[in-house]
C-alpha positions in Angstrom: -0.1 0.1 -0.2 1.4 3.5 -0.7 2.3 5.0 2.1 -0.3 8.2 1.9 -3.1 6.5 2.1 -1.9 3.9 4.7 -1.0 7.6 6.8 -5.0 8.0 5.7 -6.3 4.7 6.4 -4.7 4.4 10.0 -5.4 7.8 10.6 -1.9 8.8 11.7 -2.3 12.1 9.2 -6.2 13.2 8.5 -5.9 13.7 4.9 -4.3 11.7 2.1 -2.8 15.0 0.6 -1.7 16.3 3.9 0.4 12.8 4.3 1.8 13.7 0.6 2.8 16.7 1.0 4.5 15.4 4.9 6.2 12.9 2.4 7.2 15.7 -0.5 8.9 17.6 2.4 11.0 15.3 4.2 9.1 14.7 7.2 8.5 11.4 7.0 11.2 8.3 6.9 10.4 4.6 6.4 12.9 2.3 7.6 15.3 5.3 8.2 15.2 6.8 4.8 13.5 9.5 3.6 9.9 8.6 1.9 7.9 9.6 -1.0 4.2 9.4 -0.8 4.4 6.2 -3.6 6.8 4.5 -1.2 5.4 0.5 -0.8 4.5 0.3 2.9 4.6 -3.5 4.3 4.1 -5.4 7.8 6.9 -5.1 10.0 8.2 -1.3 8.6 9.0 1.3 11.2 7.4 5.1 10.2 8.8 7.6 12.0 6.4 11.4 11.3 8.3 14.3 12.6 6.3 17.8 12.9 8.6 20.5 14.6 9.7 19.1 17.7 7.7 16.2 17.5 8.6 13.2 16.6 6.1 9.9 16.0 7.6 6.3 15.7 5.3 3.7 15.1 5.7 -0.1 13.9 3.3 -0.9 10.7 1.1 -4.0 12.0 -1.4 -4.6 9.3 -2.3 -3.3 5.9 -6.1 -3.0 5.0 -7.2 -1.0 2.3 -10.2 0.4 4.4 -10.6 0.3 8.3 -13.9 1.7 10.9 -12.5 4.6 12.9 -12.6 2.2 16.2 -9.9 -0.4 14.2 -7.6 1.9 12.8 -5.1 2.3 16.0 -4.8 -1.5 15.6 -2.9 -0.9 12.3 0.1 0.3 14.2 2.2 0.3 17.2 3.7 3.8 18.8 7.3 2.5 19.6 
């Protein structure tokens, strides 16, 4: 699944366009490498989202095309 879509479906970022802009701006890394919006996300990948002084590091637990709002938190684990 594309990185920008994963961030939107998992609700780490509210909108896909915002997720794409964050990736283009170099604010997101996948397994230690700066990622593009089209980067493929797989189970086990580690994502780091950096916005100003705030950093969020998560591990991908599942990749699903659609998920209910209540179940979105189960797609990743914060590290």
